[in-house]
Structures are given as structure tokens and as C-alpha cells.
C-alpha positions in Angstrom: 149.8 196.9 67.3 151.4 196.8 63.9 154.8 195.5 62.9 156.1 199.1 62.6 155.0 199.8 66.2 156.9 196.7 67.4 160.0 197.7 65.4 159.8 201.2 66.8 159.6 199.9 70.3 162.6 197.6 69.8 164.7 200.4 68.3 163.6 202.7 71.2 164.5 200.2 73.9 167.8 199.3 72.2 168.7 203.0 71.9 167.9 203.6 75.5 170.0 200.6 76.6 172.9 201.9 74.6 172.6 205.3 76.1 172.6 203.8 79.5 175.7 201.8 78.7 177.4 204.9 77.5 176.6 206.6 80.9 177.9 203.6 82.8 181.1 203.7 80.7 181.6 207.3 81.7 181.5 206.3 85.3 183.5 203.1 85.0 186.6 204.2 83.0 189.3 206.3 84.5 191.2 208.2 81.8 189.9 210.6 79.2 190.5 208.4 76.1 188.7 205.4 77.6 185.8 207.6 78.7 185.6 209.3 75.3 185.4 205.9 73.5 182.7 204.7 75.9 180.7 207.9 75.5 180.8 208.3 71.7 180.4 204.8 70.2 177.2 203.7 71.9 175.8 207.2 72.1 175.9 207.7 68.4 174.2 204.4 67.7 171.6 205.1 70.4 170.7 208.4 68.9 170.4 206.8 65.4 168.2 204.0 66.8 165.9 206.5 68.5 165.7 208.6 65.3 164.8 205.4 63.4 162.1 204.6 66.0 160.7 208.1 65.6 160.5 207.6 61.8 158.9 204.2 62.2 156.2 205.7 64.3 155.4 208.2 61.5 157.0 206.9 58.2 156.5 209.9 55.9 158.9 211.9 53.9 158.0 215.0 55.9 159.5 213.4 59.0 162.3 211.6 57.3 164.1 214.8 56.2 164.6 216.4 59.6 165.4 213.1 61.2 168.0 212.3 58.5 169.6 215.8 58.9 169.7 215.3 62.7 171.3 211.9 62.3 174.0 213.1 59.9 174.8 216.1 62.0 175.1 213.8 65.1 177.6 211.5 63.3 179.7 214.4 62.0 179.8 216.5 65.2 180.5 213.5 67.5 183.4 212.5 65.3 184.9 215.9 65.2 184.4 216.5 69.0 185.9 213.1 69.7 189.0 214.0 67.6 189.4 217.4 69.3 189.1 216.0 72.8 191.5 213.1 72.1 194.1 215.4 70.7 193.8 217.8 73.7 194.0 214.9 76.1 197.0 213.4 74.3 198.9 216.7 74.2 198.2 217.3 77.9 199.5 213.8 78.9 202.5 214.1 76.6 203.6 217.5 77.8 205.5 220.2 75.9 208.8 218.3 75.8 207.4 215.1 74.3 205.6 216.7 71.3 206.8 215.9 67.8 207.0 218.5 65.1 
């Protein structure tokens, strides 16, 4: 077992642990904003760690490109989705009379 295999295993286990903590956060927290925070922060890092583990198992430029695209797309889409869900939850809680603008 090489050092890259050990690093890949550590990244994979850390990513799985973070994904599990994100799932536990979804069950534990009560309101939408808390659940959204618990779901997005560890989930993004877990996906990036798993992608890193995949690259460490086969460290070539041919695998780095698609994994990098998947990682960047994950970071961008989760940020946008988080913003949209937070805005909708905030507007729903505020009601039409409390909105500014």
C-alpha cells in the first residue's frame, strides 16, 4: 500500500464522515436556515474530499480534468441553491407585510 493509497483512504473516510454529519444535521435542526447550513457546509467539503480521493487513486491529468469540473460545479451550484432557499425561507417567514423595498 503506497502513501497515495493511504491518503486516498483518509480523504474518503473523512468525506464519508462529513456526509454523515450533514445528514445528522438535517435531522437534528428544526428550521430551514439551520438545516440548510448543516447540509451545505459539510456536504461540499465531503464531495471535494471524495473527488480528491478519486484523483489520488489515479493521479493523471485525464482524471484531474473531469474531477476538477465536478468540484467547481459543486461549489457554484450549492452556493446558488443555498442562497435561493435562504431567500425563499426568509420571505416566507417575514410575510408580505414585513418585506422591505
